[in-house]
Phi, psi and omega in degrees: 000124176267134177276154180297145182292131177248147176294148180296151180281136177302133182304324177294323178286330183296318179294316178297318180298321180292323177291322177296318180300313180300318179295316180295318180295319179298328180271348185267356180291140173240141176263120179232110178048056178062024176232139178271130181230133174271116182289307179284157178292128181301326178294322178292323177296322179294316178298316180297320180298317180295316179297317179296320179295317180297316180293319179299313181296322180299312181286330176294317177297320179294319179293321178295320179294321181290330182272353180284173180295138180229127180254080182277129179059031177260120185230130177249126178257166177298326178297324178295318180291328178296327179293334182291333182286341185280000000 
């Protein structure tokens, strides 16, 4: 069975996704009679980690763009540049 082709994960997102996965797995352990059991399916945790990393980076990029310098209604004409030579 071939799985549907997925686009490759962005390398920056891949590192974040792996850290999210480790955190989710660490929090998903259950102790049952002195045995550690992962309640959620590890494959589902991996998918969730990738999705969370992609959404996080998307909103992080938007927040960074919004906090950057913005020159609203700033216009430089040739006459303005001519004044700089004087």
